N, C-alpha and C positions, 0 to 999 in steps of 0.2 A: 261658496259651497265647499265642504270638507272633501279632501282627497281620500279616496279609498286606498287602503294598503292591502297588499297581498298577504294571505295568511303565512305565518312563519312555519317552516318545516325543519325539523331537526335532521341533520345529516351526521352520519357517523364519521368522525375525523380519523383518517388513516394517514399516517406519515410514512412514506416509503423508506425514509432513512432509518426510522425506528425499528423496522423489521430486520435490518442487517446488524443490529447490535448484539454482541455476545455477552451474556450475563454469567458471571462466575463468582464463587465464594473465595475469599482471601483472608489473610491475616496481616495486620500492620507490623512491619519490621522496624521502621525508623521514621521519626518525624523530621521533616525538612522545612525550610522557610517558605513563606508565601502559601500557606495551607496546602502544601504538597507532602506526599507520603510515599515511602518506599514500601511496596506491598508484595507479599509472597502468595502466589496463587496456590490453593490447596490441591488442585487436580494435577497440575504439571510441575509444581514446586519451582517455578521460575519467578524472578523478581521483576516487577514493572513499576513505573512511576505513575502515581495517581494524584488527582486533585479532588476537592470536595464539590459535590453538586450544589446548585444554587439554593435548593430547598434546605439542605443541611446547613448552609451558611446562614440563611435567613432565620432559622430556628435555633441557632447557636448550639448545635450538637457537637459535643466535644469528642475527640478521638485520641486514644493513647496507644502506645505500643502494646501489642498482644491482643487488641480488639479484633473480633471476627467481623468482617464487612462483606457487603455485596458490591461487586465491581462491574461496570459496563465497559466493554472494549469494542472498538470498531475494527473491522477487518482491514482497514486501510493502514493503521499504525498499531500493531500488536504490542508495542513497547510502552504505550501510554493508556491510561484509563481514567474513569470517573467513579468515585465512591458515591453510591446512591442510598445505602442503608447500613446501619450498624446494628448488629444483633445484641440482645440483652443477655449475654452469657456471664 
């Protein structure tokens, strides 16, 4: 006899760590080795060290000095961030 399965119900995925991420606009100042970049935040004009997110690496998105990008920063280490989007300016 075939075993009955329970009906699948979709649950909204919420990541508690995702809520604490700060998203800011920035401008790339300098290219560094190992896909890292020195980035200047447009709101505070402070420089932080950023790396490229996994999706940007997978889709081979190129970044150059002067590009405007979106950066995610955690409140635990405000000196480092992750580049998640490049604007088409």
